[in-house]
N, C-alpha and C positions, 0 to 999 in steps of 0.2 A: 768354225768351219761346217759347212753342210755335209751331212751323211750322203753319201752317193750310192746308187745302185744301177748296175747295168742292165738295160732291158733292149731286146731285139726289136726292130721296126720293119715289118714288111707291108708294103703299100697294096700289093695285088693288082687287081684289075678294075676296069670301069670307074664306078664312084670310089673305089678304094683310094684313089689318088687324090680326092677330096677329103673323104671323112678321116683317112689316117693322119693327115697333116693337122686337121682340125682337132683330132683326139690328143695328139702330142701337144698342141698349144694349151688346151684346157689342163692336161696333166702337168705341164711345165709350170703353170701359174699356180696350180693347187700344192703341188709339193714344195715349191719355193715358199710359199706362205706358211707351210708347216715346218719350214726348216730342214728339209732335205732336198735332195736333187737327183736327176736321172742322167745317166751317160747313155745317150740313145746309140745304138748299133744298127744302122740301116743295112738291110740285106737284100739281095735281088732274089725276085720271085715273079711268077707270072709272065705275061707277054713281053715285058721289058726284059726280063732275064733271057728268054728265048732269043731275043735280038743281041743281047750282050755276051750270054754264055752258052747259048745252044740247047737249053733246058728251061722248062719252067720251074724247075727246083734244083739249081746247081748244088753240086756237092760241097762247095765253099759255103753254103747258106746251111746245110745240115751240119757241117763240122762246126761252124761258128755257134749255132744254136745249143750244141752239146756244151759249149762253155758256159752258157747262160741258163738261169733258171726261170726267166720270164720273158715273154715276147707278145707283141701285139700283131695280129695277122689281119690284113684287109680281105675283102671278098674276092673270089676268083671267077674268070669267065672262061673255062676251059673250052666252051662250045666255039669260041672265035679263035683257038690256037691253030696252027696247021695240022692236017690230018693225021701225021705221024704222032701227035701228042693228044689228040681227043680221047682215044681209048685207053689212055693210061688213067691211074688213079690220080685224082686232083691234087694239087700242091697241098692243100690243107689236109687231106686224107692221109697223103704220104708222111707229112709231118706228125700226124696223129698217131699213125701206125708206128712210125720208126721210133718215137719216143713213148710208146706205150701209155698214151694220155687217156686212162681208161674211164675217167669220171667226165660226163658232160653235165655242167651245173647250169641250170636255166631258171632264174627267177621270173616271176609273173606278178607285178605290181602295178595297180592302175597309177597314172600321172594325173594329178589335178589339172583340170583344162582340158584333157584329152577324153572324148566321148567313148565309153566303154560298156560293154554289155554287164559286167561284173565289176563295178566301181570300187567294192571293199575286197576285192581279191588282193592276197599277199601271201603267195606259195612259192615253193621252189620245186622244180623237178629235177631230180637226180637220176641221171640215166647212165646205165651201163653201156660203155662206148666201143667195146672191142669184140663182142659176141653177137649172138642172136641169129637172125636170117639175112643180115646184110653182107652180101656176098663180098664186099671190099674188105671186110674186117674180121672174118671169122676162120679163115685159114692161114697158116704160116707160109705157104706156097700156094700161089694160084687163087682161084675163086671158089665160093660155096655154091655157085650156080654152074650147070653143066647141061648139055643136051646129047642124050645117047642116040637120038635121031634128030632129023630136022623139024619134027612135029611133036617133039616131046621135051619139055624143060622142066628140070628138077632143081631143087634148092635145099642145101642142107643147113640145119640151124644148130648151133653150137652154145650149149649153157654148161659151165664148169663150176664146181664148189668154190674153187679159188677166186674166181672172177666175182661170183655172187658175194662172198664174204668181204672183198675189199669194197665193193660198192655199197653193201649194206653199212659198213663201218662209216664210210663217207657221209651217208645219209643220217645215220643215227648220231653221229658226232655233230653234224649240222644242226639236226633237231634240238639237241641238247642245248644249243646256244641261241634257239629261237622259242616256239611256243611248245615244244615238247610233245609233238605228235608226228608219227610216221605212218604213211598209208602205203601199203605194198601192193602194187599192180602187177597182175598176172592173167593167165588164161587157163587155170590148171583144171577147169572141168573139161577142156577139150585137149590142150597140149599138157597131159598130166605129169609126164616125165621130164620134160623140159622146163616149162614155166612152173610146173610143180615143184621142181628142184630148187628154182629161183625163189618162190615163195617159202619153202620150207627153210633155207638156209638164211634168208632174211629174218625170219622169226627167231631162228636160232640165236643170230647175232644180237637181235632185239633184246633178248633176256639179259645180255650184258649191260644193258642201260636201262636200269629199273625206273628211272625217272621218266621215262619216254614212254608214252601211250601208243600202242600199236593196234593198226586195224589193217584188213586187206580188201580189195576189191577187184572184180573181173574188170577187164580192160573196157569192155563195151559199156558195163554199168558206170565205169568211172568217167567216161567220156560225157554222158548223160548227167552224172553228178557235178561235173564241172561247169556245166551249163546252168543247171539249177542252183547249186549252193556251193559255187567256187570259192567264196569267203570263208567257208568252214575248214579247209584245208591248209596244212602247214608244209610238210615235206612229203613228197611223193616220190618212192624209188621204185624204178621198174627196169626192164630190159631194154635192148637197143631200139627196136623198131617201135615198140609201144610208147617209149620215151620220146622218140622222134615226132611222133603223131600228137601225144597228148601236150607236149610243151609248145608246139606251134598253136594248138588249140587254145591253150592257157593265154598265150600271148595275145592272141586275137580277142579273147574275151576281156582281157585286161585292158585293151587298148589297140595294139597294133604290133606286127612284126618289126616295125621301124623303130620301136621303142625297147626291143627284147634283147636283154644283155645275155652273154654266154661266155663260160670258160671251159676249156678242155684242160684236165690236170690228171697229173700223177701224183705220188707222194712228194716228188722232188721239183717238178717242172709245171708250168701252167702256162696256157696260151689264151690271150683274150681274142675272141673271134664273134662278131655279131652273127645273129642266126639268119640275117638275110642274105641275099645274093648281091651281084656286081651291078645290076641295074644299068646294062650298057645303053638302054634307050635314053637315059637322062644324064650320062656321064659328061662331064664338062660344061653342064649347063648352070651349075650353082645351085641345083635344087635339091640336092641330096640331103637326107635327113641324118646327121652323124650322132644322134642320141643313143641308138644301140651299141655303137661301138665305144662311145665315151663312157657309158654305164658299164661295158664289159671291161674297159680299161680300170674303171673304179674298182670292180671286183678283184682285179689282178693286183691292184695297190692294197687292198685290204688282205689278201693273201700274204702279200709281202710284210705287211705290218704284223701279222700274227706270227711270222716266222723270223722278222729281222727287227726293223725299227717300228716302234708303234705309231711314229708319225706319219708313216704311209697310210695306215688306217684312218688317221684323222684327216688326211688329204682325201681319202675315197670318200669319207662322210660328207666333206664339204662339196666335192663334185655332185654327189647324188642331190645334196640339198640345193645347190646351185641350179642343176638341171630342172628340177621339180619347180623351183620358184620361178624360173625363166618361162616355162610352159604355162604356169598358173597364171602369169602376167600376161599371156597371150601372144607371147613370141614363138612362133613355130613354123616349120617348112610347110610346103603345100600339101604334102601327103597328110598332114595332121590338120588341114583347114586354114594353115596360116600363110603369110605372104613373105616371110623371111628367107633370105638365101642361106646356103651353108655357111658362108663368112659371117652374115648378119647374125645368125643364131649363134655361132661360135663365140663372136665378140660380146654377146648379151651374157652368155655363160661366164665368160672371162671377167666380165665387169663386176659381175655379182661375186666372183671368187676374190677379186681385187678389194671389192668394198667390205 
């Protein structure tokens, strides 16, 4: 009998309605070959949820996610929602905040056959996901941005020791299973109290991992180093805004945001969510690139494999290998210079998994 695991499935908006089903097809094929199976739990979210439940993130979705420890979320297009929902936190943001998904883990690795500035890059950005200067994340109630007058806007950045410690442990644990190097990114020469605290706490945690080499860089220098010597880095740990910027930069240097995998995780829950948006301009045309979400799902499976059945990790490796082999063989969607449709690319990956 196959080992089974329940995973939530939220299609989202725009191309989410194409790339989420494509990802499900690939995952189903891979886990079946590994001797395990998934019971999918489809849940309403986004524009369709507004039509059916009166909210882009219904309470039933949050309640059901609380019963699960893993789910896949498609991109959202909140700019197209009715006016009363546009100013709200996005569905993905609300889910992330509700479940305290404090670690945004974003690998950047070049795919064979995809032109890249840094073809030997193979790193992971570990981004603290709950604090910093992002106004939607750093306050328990309300926003970290406010205007005392119409002509003055202020932002409050928050850095706490507890959040620094838990993201540092995430980074060092990951590095201990990779090439054993962590680079701490900060701006302590200017933001000495906030990002200085981040740097210092990460260094303290690093001393608990003697096998891991630690260095640190200012964020502006780090951006230049990624361009010049991106292949030298292993795990980069940084605060929220710096991590957002550097992970996008690393994705483009290694190939494309269309291939950039990502998960948002806590100690007990994880959400696979591609770094790119809903691309409403190409939605429904069969041109969407599903690679980023497929690889995000593979990260999710690998996490399940470490916590439950090792077969899920085997399925994750097979998905990664199949995607790389498919692209290397010249099968790609238009954004990567190919001619394959979303369905054709998915079918090619499935064929490799079945073989």
